[in-house]
All heavy atoms as a GROMACS GRO file, in nm:
protein
  620
    1MET      N    1   0.639   2.815   0.632
    1MET     CA    2   0.578   2.684   0.629
    1MET      C    3   0.428   2.699   0.682
    1MET      O    4   0.403   2.746   0.779
    1MET     CB    5   0.651   2.591   0.708
    1MET     CG    6   0.602   2.447   0.729
    1MET     SD    7   0.698   2.326   0.816
    1MET     CE    8   0.844   2.406   0.873
    2ASN      N    9   0.342   2.638   0.596
    2ASN     CA   10   0.203   2.660   0.644
    2ASN      C   11   0.168   2.545   0.747
    2ASN      O   12   0.245   2.455   0.770
    2ASN     CB   13   0.090   2.642   0.527
    2ASN     CG   14   0.098   2.517   0.446
    2ASN    OD1   15   0.122   2.408   0.512
    2ASN    ND2   16   0.080   2.509   0.337
    3ASP      N   17   0.055   2.562   0.812
    3ASP     CA   18   0.026   2.467   0.918
    3ASP      C   19   0.017   2.318   0.880
    3ASP      O   20   0.058   2.230   0.956
    3ASP     CB   21  -0.115   2.510   0.981
    3ASP     CG   22  -0.104   2.633   1.061
    3ASP    OD1   23   0.009   2.658   1.107
    3ASP    OD2   24  -0.207   2.687   1.084
    4LYS      N   25  -0.032   2.290   0.757
    4LYS     CA   26  -0.044   2.161   0.702
    4LYS      C   27   0.083   2.097   0.687
    4LYS      O   28   0.119   1.980   0.734
    4LYS     CB   29  -0.121   2.156   0.570
    4LYS     CG   30  -0.137   2.018   0.500
    4LYS     CD   31  -0.222   2.031   0.388
    4LYS     CE   32  -0.140   2.018   0.257
    4LYS     NZ   33  -0.226   2.008   0.137
    5HIS      N   34   0.176   2.174   0.635
    5HIS     CA   35   0.317   2.119   0.615
    5HIS      C   36   0.393   2.111   0.743
    5HIS      O   37   0.463   2.012   0.761
    5HIS     CB   38   0.394   2.197   0.514
    5HIS     CG   39   0.350   2.196   0.374
    5HIS    ND1   40   0.389   2.278   0.271
    5HIS    CD2   41   0.263   2.096   0.314
    5HIS    CE1   42   0.330   2.248   0.144
    5HIS    NE2   43   0.258   2.133   0.174
    6HIS      N   44   0.352   2.207   0.833
    6HIS     CA   45   0.427   2.191   0.956
    6HIS      C   46   0.392   2.059   1.037
    6HIS      O   47   0.475   1.994   1.088
    6HIS     CB   48   0.388   2.310   1.048
    6HIS     CG   49   0.446   2.307   1.178
    6HIS    ND1   50   0.580   2.337   1.209
    6HIS    CD2   51   0.390   2.281   1.297
    6HIS    CE1   52   0.606   2.322   1.338
    6HIS    NE2   53   0.502   2.291   1.397
    7ARG      N   54   0.261   2.028   1.019
    7ARG     CA   55   0.208   1.896   1.082
    7ARG      C   56   0.285   1.780   1.025
    7ARG      O   57   0.315   1.692   1.086
    7ARG     CB   58   0.064   1.893   1.074
    7ARG     CG   59   0.003   1.776   1.147
    7ARG     CD   60  -0.139   1.793   1.156
    7ARG     NE   61  -0.196   1.682   1.234
    7ARG     CZ   62  -0.275   1.585   1.167
    7ARG    NH1   63  -0.310   1.598   1.050
    7ARG    NH2   64  -0.315   1.471   1.229
    8LEU      N   65   0.285   1.782   0.893
    8LEU     CA   66   0.346   1.676   0.816
    8LEU      C   67   0.489   1.652   0.849
    8LEU      O   68   0.544   1.544   0.865
    8LEU     CB   69   0.316   1.680   0.673
    8LEU     CG   70   0.177   1.670   0.630
    8LEU    CD1   71   0.159   1.709   0.467
    8LEU    CD2   72   0.122   1.540   0.658
    9VAL      N   73   0.564   1.761   0.852
    9VAL     CA   74   0.712   1.767   0.888
    9VAL      C   75   0.730   1.712   1.019
    9VAL      O   76   0.807   1.631   1.041
    9VAL     CB   77   0.776   1.919   0.869
    9VAL    CG1   78   0.916   1.914   0.941
    9VAL    CG2   79   0.772   1.944   0.732
   10SER      N   80   0.638   1.755   1.115
   10SER     CA   81   0.655   1.705   1.256
   10SER      C   82   0.636   1.562   1.266
   10SER      O   83   0.711   1.491   1.338
   10SER     CB   84   0.551   1.775   1.339
   10SER     OG   85   0.560   1.730   1.472
   11MET      N   86   0.533   1.504   1.196
   11MET     CA   87   0.510   1.367   1.195
   11MET      C   88   0.630   1.279   1.123
   11MET      O   89   0.659   1.183   1.171
   11MET     CB   90   0.372   1.331   1.114
   11MET     CG   91   0.258   1.389   1.194
   11MET     SD   92   0.103   1.381   1.078
   11MET     CE   93   0.084   1.207   1.037
   12ALA      N   94   0.680   1.335   1.012
   12ALA     CA   95   0.781   1.263   0.941
   12ALA      C   96   0.904   1.263   1.034
   12ALA      O   97   0.974   1.166   1.032
   12ALA     CB   98   0.818   1.330   0.809
   13ASN      N   99   0.935   1.368   1.104
   13ASN     CA  100   1.050   1.373   1.188
   13ASN      C  101   1.032   1.273   1.310
   13ASN      O  102   1.130   1.217   1.352
   13ASN     CB  103   1.076   1.512   1.252
   13ASN     CG  104   1.133   1.607   1.142
   13ASN    OD1  105   1.184   1.557   1.049
   13ASN    ND2  106   1.116   1.734   1.161
   14GLN      N  107   0.911   1.266   1.358
   14GLN     CA  108   0.884   1.166   1.466
   14GLN      C  109   0.910   1.032   1.430
   14GLN      O  110   0.960   0.952   1.491
   14GLN     CB  111   0.743   1.188   1.537
   14GLN     CG  112   0.725   1.310   1.601
   14GLN     CD  113   0.570   1.328   1.651
   14GLN    OE1  114   0.486   1.269   1.585
   14GLN    NE2  115   0.551   1.405   1.756
   15ILE      N  116   0.855   1.004   1.309
   15ILE     CA  117   0.878   0.859   1.239
   15ILE      C  118   1.029   0.843   1.229
   15ILE      O  119   1.080   0.730   1.260
   15ILE     CB  120   0.809   0.848   1.116
   15ILE    CG1  121   0.662   0.853   1.137
   15ILE    CG2  122   0.852   0.726   1.047
   15ILE    CD1  123   0.577   0.884   1.010
   16SER      N  124   1.102   0.931   1.176
   16SER     CA  125   1.240   0.916   1.164
   16SER      C  126   1.320   0.904   1.295
   16SER      O  127   1.415   0.820   1.312
   16SER     CB  128   1.314   1.030   1.085
   16SER     OG  129   1.328   1.149   1.165
   17GLN      N  130   1.267   0.968   1.404
   17GLN     CA  131   1.326   0.948   1.526
   17GLN      C  132   1.301   0.812   1.582
   17GLN      O  133   1.389   0.747   1.651
   17GLN     CB  134   1.267   1.054   1.629
   17GLN     CG  135   1.333   1.180   1.618
   17GLN     CD  136   1.275   1.287   1.703
   17GLN    OE1  137   1.151   1.299   1.722
   17GLN    NE2  138   1.353   1.368   1.770
   18PHE      N  139   1.185   0.754   1.563
   18PHE     CA  140   1.150   0.620   1.604
   18PHE      C  141   1.255   0.509   1.533
   18PHE      O  142   1.283   0.423   1.615
   18PHE     CB  143   1.006   0.586   1.556
   18PHE     CG  144   0.966   0.446   1.606
   18PHE    CD1  145   0.925   0.423   1.723
   18PHE    CD2  146   0.970   0.352   1.504
   18PHE    CE1  147   0.879   0.289   1.763
   18PHE    CE2  148   0.926   0.219   1.533
   18PHE     CZ  149   0.884   0.198   1.660
   19PHE      N  150   1.290   0.534   1.412
   19PHE     CA  151   1.371   0.438   1.348
   19PHE      C  152   1.519   0.468   1.368
   19PHE      O  153   1.609   0.395   1.311
   19PHE     CB  154   1.333   0.437   1.205
   19PHE     CG  155   1.205   0.370   1.172
   19PHE    CD1  156   1.108   0.438   1.118
   19PHE    CD2  157   1.186   0.225   1.211
   19PHE    CE1  158   0.986   0.373   1.105
   19PHE    CE2  159   1.068   0.168   1.183
   19PHE     CZ  160   0.956   0.237   1.135
   20GLU      N  161   1.564   0.553   1.464
   20GLU     CA  162   1.701   0.592   1.486
   20GLU      C  163   1.783   0.467   1.541
   20GLU      O  164   1.900   0.462   1.528
   20GLU     CB  165   1.720   0.697   1.588
   20GLU     CG  166   1.690   0.841   1.525
   20GLU     CD  167   1.796   0.880   1.422
   20GLU    OE1  168   1.914   0.862   1.455
   20GLU    OE2  169   1.762   0.927   1.318
   21SER      N  170   1.696   0.378   1.599
   21SER     CA  171   1.777   0.262   1.657
   21SER      C  172   1.820   0.162   1.541
   21SER      O  173   1.885   0.061   1.579
   21SER     CB  174   1.678   0.188   1.765
   21SER     OG  175   1.577   0.134   1.690
   22GLN      N  176   1.778   0.166   1.426
   22GLN     CA  177   1.820   0.076   1.324
   22GLN      C  178   1.974   0.085   1.295
   22GLN      O  179   2.033   0.195   1.316
   22GLN     CB  180   1.742   0.120   1.190
   22GLN     CG  181   1.599   0.104   1.198
   22GLN     CD  182   1.552  -0.046   1.251
   22GLN    OE1  183   1.594  -0.146   1.187
   22GLN    NE2  184   1.467  -0.038   1.346
   23PRO      N  185   2.023  -0.021   1.276
   23PRO     CA  186   2.186  -0.034   1.264
   23PRO      C  187   2.251   0.050   1.166
   23PRO      O  188   2.367   0.098   1.186
   23PRO     CB  189   2.212  -0.176   1.246
   23PRO     CG  190   2.076  -0.243   1.182
   23PRO     CD  191   1.967  -0.154   1.232
   24SER      N  192   2.196   0.090   1.046
   24SER     CA  193   2.252   0.168   0.945
   24SER      C  194   2.168   0.280   0.902
   24SER      O  195   2.041   0.269   0.916
   24SER     CB  196   2.299   0.086   0.828
   24SER     OG  197   2.181   0.040   0.764
   25GLU      N  198   2.226   0.381   0.846
   25GLU     CA  199   2.149   0.495   0.790
   25GLU      C  200   2.062   0.450   0.677
   25GLU      O  201   1.949   0.496   0.673
   25GLU     CB  202   2.252   0.612   0.760
   25GLU     CG  203   2.167   0.728   0.707
   25GLU     CD  204   2.269   0.840   0.676
   25GLU    OE1  205   2.380   0.841   0.692
   25GLU    OE2  206   2.210   0.953   0.618
   26GLU      N  207   2.110   0.370   0.597
   26GLU     CA  208   2.033   0.320   0.481
   26GLU      C  209   1.898   0.250   0.534
   26GLU      O  210   1.798   0.274   0.478
   26GLU     CB  211   2.118   0.221   0.405
   26GLU     CG  212   2.042   0.160   0.292
   26GLU     CD  213   1.982   0.248   0.190
   26GLU    OE1  214   2.038   0.353   0.169
   26GLU    OE2  215   1.875   0.222   0.138
   27GLU      N  216   1.921   0.168   0.644
   27GLU     CA  217   1.792   0.095   0.700
   27GLU      C  218   1.700   0.194   0.758
   27GLU      O  219   1.581   0.183   0.740
   27GLU     CB  220   1.839  -0.009   0.799
   27GLU     CG  221   1.720  -0.100   0.824
   27GLU     CD  222   1.765  -0.223   0.886
   27GLU    OE1  223   1.891  -0.266   0.887
   27GLU    OE2  224   1.680  -0.286   0.950
   28ARG      N  225   1.765   0.303   0.817
   28ARG     CA  226   1.670   0.401   0.880
   28ARG      C  227   1.586   0.467   0.780
   28ARG      O  228   1.462   0.489   0.789
   28ARG     CB  229   1.757   0.495   0.976
   28ARG     CG  230   1.818   0.445   1.094
   28ARG     CD  231   1.877   0.549   1.188
   28ARG     NE  232   2.008   0.606   1.120
   28ARG     CZ  233   2.126   0.557   1.143
   28ARG    NH1  234   2.147   0.459   1.216
   28ARG    NH2  235   2.235   0.614   1.083
   29VAL      N  236   1.650   0.521   0.671
   29VAL     CA  237   1.590   0.591   0.565
   29VAL      C  238   1.486   0.502   0.493
   29VAL      O  239   1.370   0.540   0.476
   29VAL     CB  240   1.690   0.637   0.464
   29VAL    CG1  241   1.619   0.700   0.349
   29VAL    CG2  242   1.782   0.749   0.531
   30ALA      N  243   1.524   0.366   0.470
   30ALA     CA  244   1.433   0.278   0.407
   30ALA      C  245   1.319   0.255   0.497
   30ALA      O  246   1.207   0.244   0.437
   30ALA     CB  247   1.506   0.144   0.388
   31ARG      N  248   1.326   0.236   0.625
   31ARG     CA  249   1.210   0.208   0.705
   31ARG      C  250   1.114   0.333   0.711
   31ARG      O  251   0.993   0.317   0.723
   31ARG     CB  252   1.257   0.182   0.851
   31ARG     CG  253   1.330   0.059   0.863
   31ARG     CD  254   1.262  -0.047   0.918
   31ARG     NE  255   1.335  -0.170   0.926
   31ARG     CZ  256   1.309  -0.271   1.015
   31ARG    NH1  257   1.209  -0.263   1.088
   31ARG    NH2  258   1.400  -0.378   1.012
   32VAL      N  259   1.173   0.460   0.722
   32VAL     CA  260   1.090   0.573   0.717
   32VAL      C  261   1.005   0.580   0.583
   32VAL      O  262   0.888   0.597   0.589
   32VAL     CB  263   1.168   0.703   0.741
   32VAL    CG1  264   1.090   0.827   0.720
   32VAL    CG2  265   1.244   0.702   0.872
   33ALA      N  266   1.087   0.560   0.470
   33ALA     CA  267   1.015   0.568   0.348
   33ALA      C  268   0.903   0.462   0.339
   33ALA      O  269   0.798   0.488   0.288
   33ALA     CB  270   1.119   0.560   0.231
   34ASP      N  271   0.924   0.351   0.392
   34ASP     CA  272   0.828   0.244   0.389
   34ASP      C  273   0.710   0.278   0.457
   34ASP      O  274   0.596   0.254   0.429
   34ASP     CB  275   0.891   0.107   0.438
   34ASP     CG  276   0.793  -0.008   0.438
   34ASP    OD1  277   0.748  -0.042   0.326
   34ASP    OD2  278   0.773  -0.060   0.545
   35HIS      N  279   0.733   0.333   0.584
   35HIS     CA  280   0.622   0.381   0.670
   35HIS      C  281   0.544   0.485   0.601
   35HIS      O  282   0.420   0.463   0.596
   35HIS     CB  283   0.672   0.427   0.804
   35HIS     CG  284   0.573   0.468   0.900
   35HIS    ND1  285   0.519   0.385   0.989
   35HIS    CD2  286   0.496   0.578   0.913
   35HIS    CE1  287   0.429   0.444   1.069
   35HIS    NE2  288   0.409   0.571   1.013
   36LEU      N  289   0.617   0.575   0.543
   36LEU     CA  290   0.540   0.677   0.474
   36LEU      C  291   0.450   0.630   0.359
   36LEU      O  292   0.333   0.660   0.334
   36LEU     CB  293   0.626   0.790   0.425
   36LEU     CG  294   0.701   0.868   0.531
   36LEU    CD1  295   0.797   0.965   0.457
   36LEU    CD2  296   0.621   0.928   0.635
   37THR      N  297   0.500   0.523   0.284
   37THR     CA  298   0.443   0.466   0.184
   37THR      C  299   0.312   0.378   0.218
   37THR      O  300   0.206   0.399   0.157
   37THR     CB  301   0.541   0.388   0.096
   37THR    OG1  302   0.639   0.470   0.043
   37THR    CG2  303   0.465   0.314  -0.014
   38ARG      N  304   0.345   0.305   0.327
   38ARG     CA  305   0.231   0.214   0.383
   38ARG      C  306   0.123   0.289   0.444
   38ARG      O  307   0.012   0.238   0.446
   38ARG     CB  308   0.299   0.104   0.445
   38ARG     CG  309   0.396   0.008   0.365
   38ARG     CD  310   0.462  -0.090   0.451
   38ARG     NE  311   0.361  -0.174   0.512
   38ARG     CZ  312   0.386  -0.246   0.618
   38ARG    NH1  313   0.502  -0.261   0.674
   38ARG    NH2  314   0.291  -0.329   0.672
   39PHE      N  315   0.156   0.390   0.531
   39PHE     CA  316   0.058   0.435   0.627
   39PHE      C  317   0.011   0.573   0.605
   39PHE      O  318  -0.098   0.610   0.667
   39PHE     CB  319   0.109   0.421   0.756
   39PHE     CG  320   0.144   0.280   0.804
   39PHE    CD1  321   0.272   0.236   0.824
   39PHE    CD2  322   0.035   0.191   0.827
   39PHE    CE1  323   0.303   0.104   0.856
   39PHE    CE2  324   0.062   0.052   0.866
   39PHE     CZ  325   0.192   0.009   0.868
   40TRP      N  326   0.079   0.646   0.515
   40TRP     CA  327   0.019   0.779   0.484
   40TRP      C  328  -0.060   0.783   0.375
   40TRP      O  329  -0.042   0.714   0.272
   40TRP     CB  330   0.150   0.882   0.458
   40TRP     CG  331   0.212   0.929   0.575
   40TRP    CD1  332   0.224   0.869   0.707
   40TRP    CD2  333   0.287   1.056   0.590
   40TRP    NE1  334   0.293   0.940   0.791
   40TRP    CE2  335   0.330   1.063   0.722
   40TRP    CE3  336   0.312   1.158   0.509
   40TRP    CZ2  337   0.404   1.163   0.764
   40TRP    CZ3  338   0.379   1.263   0.560
   40TRP    CH2  339   0.433   1.272   0.681
   41ASP      N  340  -0.172   0.861   0.382
   41ASP     CA  341  -0.264   0.883   0.275
   41ASP      C  342  -0.189   0.944   0.152
   41ASP      O  343  -0.098   1.027   0.166
   41ASP     CB  344  -0.371   0.976   0.320
   41ASP     CG  345  -0.469   1.012   0.223
   41ASP    OD1  346  -0.450   1.111   0.133
   41ASP    OD2  347  -0.584   0.948   0.221
   42PRO      N  348  -0.223   0.900   0.030
   42PRO     CA  349  -0.160   0.965  -0.086
   42PRO      C  350  -0.160   1.114  -0.088
   42PRO      O  351  -0.054   1.174  -0.136
   42PRO     CB  352  -0.247   0.916  -0.208
   42PRO     CG  353  -0.304   0.776  -0.155
   42PRO     CD  354  -0.320   0.811  -0.004
   43ARG      N  355  -0.254   1.186  -0.039
   43ARG     CA  356  -0.252   1.322  -0.033
   43ARG      C  357  -0.144   1.380   0.068
   43ARG      O  358  -0.086   1.481   0.043
   43ARG     CB  359  -0.390   1.389   0.020
   43ARG     CG  360  -0.505   1.363  -0.087
   43ARG     CD  361  -0.640   1.389  -0.028
   43ARG     NE  362  -0.656   1.289   0.073
   43ARG     CZ  363  -0.766   1.274   0.140
   43ARG    NH1  364  -0.866   1.374   0.135
   43ARG    NH2  365  -0.783   1.182   0.237
   44MET      N  366  -0.127   1.304   0.179
   44MET     CA  367  -0.020   1.346   0.270
   44MET      C  368   0.128   1.327   0.200
   44MET      O  369   0.204   1.410   0.216
   44MET     CB  370  -0.030   1.260   0.388
   44MET     CG  371  -0.158   1.275   0.476
   44MET     SD  372  -0.178   1.151   0.602
   44MET     CE  373  -0.041   1.198   0.718
   45ARG      N  374   0.142   1.218   0.130
   45ARG     CA  375   0.261   1.188   0.062
   45ARG      C  376   0.284   1.300  -0.038
   45ARG      O  377   0.401   1.365  -0.052
   45ARG     CB  378   0.266   1.064   0.006
   45ARG     CG  379   0.270   0.944   0.100
   45ARG     CD  380   0.304   0.794   0.047
   45ARG     NE  381   0.222   0.770  -0.063
   45ARG     CZ  382   0.113   0.698  -0.048
   45ARG    NH1  383   0.071   0.651   0.067
   45ARG    NH2  384   0.021   0.655  -0.156
   46LYS      N  385   0.185   1.332  -0.117
   46LYS     CA  386   0.198   1.437  -0.232
   46LYS      C  387   0.229   1.572  -0.151
   46LYS      O  388   0.334   1.643  -0.199
   46LYS     CB  389   0.072   1.446  -0.292
   46LYS     CG  390   0.070   1.562  -0.394
   46LYS     CD  391  -0.056   1.565  -0.484
   46LYS     CE  392  -0.042   1.668  -0.593
   46LYS     NZ  393  -0.169   1.750  -0.598
   47ALA      N  394   0.171   1.611  -0.039
   47ALA     CA  395   0.196   1.732   0.027
   47ALA      C  396   0.343   1.738   0.084
   47ALA      O  397   0.412   1.841   0.068
   47ALA     CB  398   0.102   1.760   0.145
   48ILE      N  399   0.399   1.624   0.138
   48ILE     CA  400   0.535   1.632   0.197
   48ILE      C  401   0.636   1.647   0.078
   48ILE      O  402   0.733   1.698   0.096
   48ILE     CB  403   0.556   1.509   0.292
   48ILE    CG1  404   0.672   1.544   0.373
   48ILE    CG2  405   0.578   1.380   0.231
   48ILE    CD1  406   0.658   1.640   0.487
   49VAL      N  407   0.610   1.569  -0.035
   49VAL     CA  408   0.693   1.580  -0.145
   49VAL      C  409   0.696   1.727  -0.198
   49VAL      O  410   0.802   1.781  -0.244
   49VAL     CB  411   0.659   1.478  -0.266
   49VAL    CG1  412   0.731   1.513  -0.393
   49VAL    CG2  413   0.687   1.340  -0.216
   50GLU      N  414   0.580   1.789  -0.203
   50GLU     CA  415   0.571   1.936  -0.247
   50GLU      C  416   0.656   2.012  -0.154
   50GLU      O  417   0.728   2.106  -0.203
   50GLU     CB  418   0.429   1.972  -0.258
   50GLU     CG  419   0.352   1.919  -0.373
   50GLU     CD  420   0.201   1.939  -0.365
   50GLU    OE1  421   0.165   2.007  -0.273
   50GLU    OE2  422   0.130   1.911  -0.465
   51HIS      N  423   0.649   1.998  -0.013
   51HIS     CA  424   0.714   2.067   0.077
   51HIS      C  425   0.858   2.038   0.054
   51HIS      O  426   0.947   2.138   0.059
   51HIS     CB  427   0.680   2.030   0.219
   51HIS     CG  428   0.756   2.089   0.321
   51HIS    ND1  429   0.743   2.216   0.360
   51HIS    CD2  430   0.858   2.043   0.413
   51HIS    CE1  431   0.826   2.258   0.455
   51HIS    NE2  432   0.896   2.148   0.482
   52LEU      N  433   0.910   1.927   0.021
   52LEU     CA  434   1.043   1.899  -0.004
   52LEU      C  435   1.085   1.992  -0.125
   52LEU      O  436   1.210   2.046  -0.124
   52LEU     CB  437   1.086   1.755  -0.027
   52LEU     CG  438   1.216   1.709  -0.076
   52LEU    CD1  439   1.310   1.742   0.036
   52LEU    CD2  440   1.227   1.575  -0.115
   53ALA      N  441   1.014   1.993  -0.229
   53ALA     CA  442   1.041   2.054  -0.356
   53ALA      C  443   1.053   2.211  -0.322
   53ALA      O  444   1.132   2.276  -0.398
   53ALA     CB  445   0.934   2.025  -0.458
   54ALA      N  446   0.984   2.250  -0.212
   54ALA     CA  447   1.000   2.395  -0.194
   54ALA      C  448   1.115   2.421  -0.090
   54ALA      O  449   1.108   2.543  -0.036
   54ALA     CB  450   0.860   2.433  -0.130
   55GLY      N  451   1.198   2.328  -0.071
   55GLY     CA  452   1.302   2.346   0.020
   55GLY      C  453   1.310   2.260   0.131
   55GLY      O  454   1.418   2.236   0.196
   56GLY      N  455   1.199   2.200   0.176
   56GLY     CA  456   1.207   2.095   0.282
   56GLY      C  457   1.233   2.146   0.424
   56GLY      O  458   1.284   2.072   0.511
   57GLU      N  459   1.190   2.267   0.446
   57GLU     CA  460   1.223   2.339   0.579
   57GLU      C  461   1.185   2.250   0.689
   57GLU      O  462   1.075   2.206   0.693
   57GLU     CB  463   1.155   2.469   0.578
   57GLU     CG  464   1.172   2.545   0.713
   57GLU     CD  465   1.100   2.673   0.711
   57GLU    OE1  466   1.046   2.712   0.627
   57GLU    OE2  467   1.095   2.721   0.832
   58GLY      N  468   1.267   2.224   0.784
   58GLY     CA  469   1.235   2.153   0.913
   58GLY      C  470   1.252   2.000   0.921
   58GLY      O  471   1.251   1.944   1.011
   59LEU      N  472   1.278   1.935   0.792
   59LEU     CA  473   1.284   1.790   0.791
   59LEU      C  474   1.431   1.757   0.839
   59LEU      O  475   1.525   1.809   0.792
   59LEU     CB  476   1.277   1.745   0.642
   59LEU     CG  477   1.135   1.740   0.589
   59LEU    CD1  478   1.137   1.711   0.434
   59LEU    CD2  479   1.047   1.633   0.656
   60ARG      N  480   1.434   1.659   0.928
   60ARG     CA  481   1.548   1.597   0.976
   60ARG      C  482   1.614   1.526   0.860
   60ARG      O  483   1.536   1.497   0.757
   60ARG     CB  484   1.536   1.498   1.092
   60ARG     CG  485   1.475   1.553   1.214
   60ARG     CD  486   1.415   1.446   1.310
   60ARG     NE  487   1.493   1.338   1.311
   60ARG     CZ  488   1.583   1.318   1.414
   60ARG    NH1  489   1.593   1.402   1.514
   60ARG    NH2  490   1.657   1.195   1.425
   61ASP      N  491   1.742   1.487   0.866
   61ASP     CA  492   1.814   1.432   0.755
   61ASP      C  493   1.752   1.306   0.716
   61ASP      O  494   1.730   1.289   0.588
   61ASP     CB  495   1.969   1.405   0.790
   61ASP     CG  496   2.046   1.530   0.806
   61ASP    OD1  497   2.004   1.631   0.740
   61ASP    OD2  498   2.154   1.522   0.871
   62ASN      N  499   1.725   1.216   0.790
   62ASN     CA  500   1.663   1.090   0.753
   62ASN      C  501   1.523   1.094   0.699
   62ASN      O  502   1.494   1.031   0.606
   62ASN     CB  503   1.671   0.985   0.865
   62ASN     CG  504   1.801   0.923   0.906
   62ASN    OD1  505   1.893   0.940   0.824
   62ASN    ND2  506   1.823   0.882   1.021
   63ALA      N  507   1.458   1.189   0.755
   63ALA     CA  508   1.317   1.219   0.698
   63ALA      C  509   1.318   1.281   0.556
   63ALA      O  510   1.246   1.247   0.467
   63ALA     CB  511   1.240   1.304   0.789
   64ARG      N  512   1.422   1.366   0.545
   64ARG     CA  513   1.444   1.430   0.409
   64ARG      C  514   1.479   1.332   0.308
   64ARG      O  515   1.423   1.322   0.200
   64ARG     CB  516   1.556   1.536   0.424
   64ARG     CG  517   1.595   1.596   0.284
   64ARG     CD  518   1.705   1.700   0.293
   64ARG     NE  519   1.660   1.818   0.373
   64ARG     CZ  520   1.602   1.910   0.320
   64ARG    NH1  521   1.561   1.909   0.193
   64ARG    NH2  522   1.552   2.020   0.391
   65ARG      N  523   1.566   1.239   0.354
   65ARG     CA  524   1.611   1.136   0.257
   65ARG      C  525   1.490   1.037   0.216
   65ARG      O  526   1.477   1.001   0.107
   65ARG     CB  527   1.734   1.066   0.310
   65ARG     CG  528   1.857   1.146   0.302
   65ARG     CD  529   1.986   1.080   0.337
   65ARG     NE  530   1.999   0.970   0.249
   65ARG     CZ  531   2.054   0.848   0.283
   65ARG    NH1  532   2.082   0.828   0.412
   65ARG    NH2  533   2.071   0.756   0.199
   66ALA      N  534   1.415   1.009   0.314
   66ALA     CA  535   1.298   0.925   0.288
   66ALA      C  536   1.197   0.994   0.193
   66ALA      O  537   1.147   0.923   0.111
   66ALA     CB  538   1.230   0.888   0.420
   67VAL      N  539   1.173   1.120   0.213
   67VAL     CA  540   1.087   1.190   0.121
   67VAL      C  541   1.145   1.206  -0.010
   67VAL      O  542   1.064   1.199  -0.114
   67VAL     CB  543   1.051   1.330   0.188
   67VAL    CG1  544   0.965   1.405   0.088
   67VAL    CG2  545   0.975   1.313   0.316
   68GLU      N  546   1.273   1.219  -0.019
   68GLU     CA  547   1.342   1.212  -0.156
   68GLU      C  548   1.319   1.092  -0.220
   68GLU      O  549   1.308   1.078  -0.348
   68GLU     CB  550   1.491   1.236  -0.136
   68GLU     CG  551   1.531   1.390  -0.100
   68GLU     CD  552   1.666   1.398  -0.054
   68GLU    OE1  553   1.746   1.305  -0.052
   68GLU    OE2  554   1.725   1.513  -0.042
   69ARG      N  555   1.315   0.980  -0.147
   69ARG     CA  556   1.289   0.849  -0.206
   69ARG      C  557   1.134   0.839  -0.262
   69ARG      O  558   1.110   0.787  -0.370
   69ARG     CB  559   1.297   0.728  -0.110
   69ARG     CG  560   1.448   0.710  -0.100
   69ARG     CD  561   1.462   0.570  -0.003
   69ARG     NE  562   1.596   0.557   0.010
   69ARG     CZ  563   1.648   0.440   0.064
   69ARG    NH1  564   1.581   0.340   0.091
   69ARG    NH2  565   1.782   0.438   0.086
   70LEU      N  566   1.042   0.898  -0.181
   70LEU     CA  567   0.899   0.904  -0.221
   70LEU      C  568   0.906   0.984  -0.362
   70LEU      O  569   0.832   0.946  -0.455
   70LEU     CB  570   0.823   0.971  -0.128
   70LEU     CG  571   0.804   0.899   0.012
   70LEU    CD1  572   0.692   0.979   0.093
   70LEU    CD2  573   0.737   0.758  -0.023
   71ALA      N  574   0.963   1.101  -0.357
   71ALA     CA  575   0.972   1.185  -0.473
   71ALA      C  576   1.022   1.114  -0.600
   71ALA      O  577   0.969   1.120  -0.704
   71ALA     CB  578   1.039   1.312  -0.456
   72ALA      N  579   1.128   1.035  -0.576
   72ALA     CA  580   1.193   0.966  -0.693
   72ALA      C  581   1.096   0.858  -0.732
   72ALA      O  582   1.087   0.834  -0.861
   72ALA     CB  583   1.323   0.905  -0.648
   73ALA      N  584   1.032   0.791  -0.645
   73ALA     CA  585   0.933   0.691  -0.684
   73ALA      C  586   0.817   0.739  -0.766
   73ALA      O  587   0.750   0.662  -0.842
   73ALA     CB  588   0.879   0.616  -0.556
   74ARG      N  589   0.784   0.862  -0.750
   74ARG     CA  590   0.677   0.918  -0.823
   74ARG      C  591   0.706   0.962  -0.968
   74ARG      O  592   0.618   0.983  -1.045
   74ARG     CB  593   0.621   1.050  -0.746
   74ARG     CG  594   0.561   1.025  -0.612
   74ARG     CD  595   0.529   1.167  -0.537
   74ARG     NE  596   0.492   1.263  -0.613
   74ARG     CZ  597   0.356   1.317  -0.604
   74ARG    NH1  598   0.278   1.272  -0.510
   74ARG    NH2  599   0.313   1.411  -0.681
   75GLN      N  600   0.825   0.971  -0.992
   75GLN     CA  601   0.878   1.013  -1.130
   75GLN      C  602   0.865   0.894  -1.224
   75GLN      O  603   0.900   0.780  -1.193
   75GLN     CB  604   1.030   1.054  -1.114
   75GLN     CG  605   1.054   1.169  -1.019
   75GLN     CD  606   0.972   1.302  -1.068
   75GLN    OE1  607   0.966   1.328  -1.182
   75GLN    NE2  608   0.920   1.366  -0.972
   76PRO      N  609   0.807   0.929  -1.349
   76PRO     CA  610   0.806   0.811  -1.443
   76PRO      C  611   0.950   0.760  -1.482
   76PRO      O  612   1.048   0.852  -1.482
   76PRO     CB  613   0.745   0.882  -1.566
   76PRO     CG  614   0.750   1.028  -1.538
   76PRO     CD  615   0.776   1.050  -1.398
   77ALA      N  616   0.961   0.637  -1.492
   77ALA     CA  617   1.092   0.579  -1.531
   77ALA      C  618   1.139   0.607  -1.682
   77ALA      O  619   1.055   0.642  -1.757
   77ALA     CB  620   1.087   0.423  -1.510
   0.00000   0.00000   0.00000
C-alpha cells in the first residue's frame, strides 16, 4: 500500500470508528459513506475506491462497506 492510500485508509477507519456508536450496522455504514461523500474531495474518494478495487488492504469492515457504496454510486445505472 502506498503512502497516499495508507493515509486514506487510516482516515476512513477513524471515521468508521467514530460511528461505531450507531445502533445498527446499516446506519454505521450509511453514516461513513455519507461522511466520505460530503467531506472528502473527489480525488480522495476516487483514490479510496481504487484502493478497494486493488483489494482494500487495511480497511475495517464498516469502512470497506462504505467505500463499496461509493464505488457502486460511481457506476452508471
